[in-house]
N, C-alpha and C positions, 0 to 999 in steps of 0.2 A: 615514538614510533614513526618511521618514515611514512609518508602518505602519498597516495596516488592522485589525490585531488588536483594538485597543481599541474599535472600532466594531461588533464582532460579538459576539453573546451566547454563542456556543459556542466550544469549543476547536478549534484547527486540527488537522492530522493529524500532529503532531509525534511521536506514538507510535502506530504502527499495530499493534503486537502485540495490543492489546486488540480490534482488529477481527477478527483471525483467531485463534481459539483452537486450541491444539495438540490439543484433543479431536477436531478434524476428522481428524487423523491417527490418533489413538488409537482412533477408531471404525471403522477399516478392519475389514471383516468377513471371516472365514475359515470355510468350511464344515467340518463335523466331520471329513470324510475328509481334507481338506487338512491339518488339524491333526495327524491321526494319521500322515501321511506324513513329518513331520519327525522324523528320528531323532536330533536333538540339534543343538547349535550348529554344530559343524563340518560336519555334513551340510547344514545350511541355508546356510552360507557357500558351500559347493561348488555347491549348486543355484543360488544367487543369481549367483555368478560365471559359471555356465553359461548364464545368461540367464533363469532362472525368477524373474520379477518377484514372484510370490506369496511366494517365499522371502525376497526382499529386503524385502517388506512385513512379513513375520513378524519379521525381524531388527530392522528399524527400530522396530517397535512394542515389542519387548522392551527395546531400549535406551532408548526414551523412557519406558517404564514405570519404569525404575530410574534415570532422570535422567542417563544417560550420553550427553549430547548430541553430543559429538564423534563417538562411534561411530555414533550414530543418523544423523548428518548424512551419513556415507559412503553409507549405504544409501538415504537419501532422495534423494541426488544421482543414484544409479542409476535410481531410480523416476522422478525428475523428467525425465530425458532419455529416458525410454521412451515408447513409443506405447501407453499403457494408460489406462483411465479415471481412475486415481488419480494420473496424472502431474502435472497442474496444481496440485492441492491439495498434493501433496508439494513442488512448487517453492515454493508460497506458505509452507508451514510451514518449509521450509528457509531462506528469506530471513529469517524471524523468528529462527530459531535462530542464524544467522550474524551478525545485526546487533544483536540486543537483548542488552545487557550481562548480564541476568539468567541467560542460558544459558552464560555464561563462555567463549564462543569469540571473539567480537569480530573477526570477519573481514569487515569492512564492504565491502571491495572485492569479495570473492567474492560477498557477499550482493547487491551491486548488479549483478554479472554475471548471477546467477541471476534477479534481478528483471527485468533487461532481456530475458532469454530468455523469462521468463513473460509479460511485456508483449507481446513479439512473437508469442506464441501466443494473444493476446487474453485473457490473464489479468489482469483489472483491478487485482488486488492488487499485482502487480509494477509496473504503471504508477503506482499511487498512491505506492508506496514511493519510486520514482525522483523523482516530482514533489515529494514532501515533502523528499527529500534536497537537491535543487537549490533549492527554495524557501528552506530554512533554512540551506543551506551546510553540511550535516552530512557531514564527511569528503570533500566535493567543493567546488569553487569555486561560490559562489552564482551561480545563473543563472536569472533569472525567465523567460527565453524557453524554456529546456528544461523548467523546472517547469510552465509553461503548456502546452507541447506534450504532456507526459505526462498532465497532468490532463485535457486535451482528449480524449485517447484513452480514458481511463477513463470520461469522461462519455459519449463516443460509444458505449461498451460498455454504456450504461444503468446505470452505477454511481452511485448518488446521492451517495456521498462524492466521487467524481470531479468531479461537477458542482459540488458545494459547494467543493471545493478550487480548482476553476477560478474560481469566483466570488471567492474570497478573494485569489487571486493577481492576478486582473484588477483588483480594487479597489486592491491594493498598487501595481500598475503605474500606475493612475490617479493615486495620490498622488505617485509619482515624476515623472510627466509633467505633473501638474496638469491633467488632461484630463477634463472633465465627461462627454464622450461615452463614454470608457472606463469611467468610474465607473457610468454608466447601464447599460452592457453587463453589468457584473458582476451586476446584479440580474436580468438575463435568465437567467443561469446559476443564480442562487438559485431562480428560478421553476422551472427545469428540475429542480433537485435536489428542490424541494418536490413537484413532480408525480411524482417517483420515490419519494417517501415520506420525505424527510429533514425532520424537524420543525424542526430548528434553522434551516434555510434558509427554511422557511415563515415562521418568526418574523421572520427578517431581511428577507424580502421584504415582509412586512406593514408594516415600519417603513422602507421604502425612501425615502419622502419626507423623513423626519427625518434619515436617514443621509446623503442627498444634500445636505441643507441644512448638515449638519456639514462635509461635504466642501467645499462652496462657501465656508464661512467660513474653512476652512483655506487654500484657494486665495487668497482675498482677503487673508488675513493674511501670506501669503508673497509677494504681488505688490508690488514696489516702488512707492511712491507717486510720482507725477509732480510 
């Protein structure tokens, strides 16, 4: 399959861990009184199991601090499915921990499940991870339609990376279908990403005439001569 990657100056979203730092989780704040209320690990576990999300936060943070990611993921899961302000960013951190090899868990299917839940809650990071997985065929069957749908939702949520991802996927579809109209549409998404602050898409949009000419040459080279 012809690819659009060579015609764009920046990387695609093949590794999203760099987008979300676990420092977002490590920065959970606890007031002094809350810290004093923890009488130790066992007490915190009991409080978390009883529904005290602040205790779950405390435990997750402690395990992240000592790089025990499997243990941390248990408590991040509880927070993720809670109705608290920290829920969505806990889901986002959890998807990274479950899917990025550096954390040593490599439970990609569970990571995609969490990502799908996060996306359904309008967490664009989950939508991006799913889009990327289907675009590249990472632990799932490659599916440009699903990749495009998830990127579209991230873009609709005003995520500049979502719009850029959508532009790249759309340009890839144009190569598959050899369709100039779809190729042109991809630059509309680059413009959206640029307007949201993505400098790479600004650069690509500025070169859209050159890139479309390259696309046309590709189409001509692939069209059988009569």
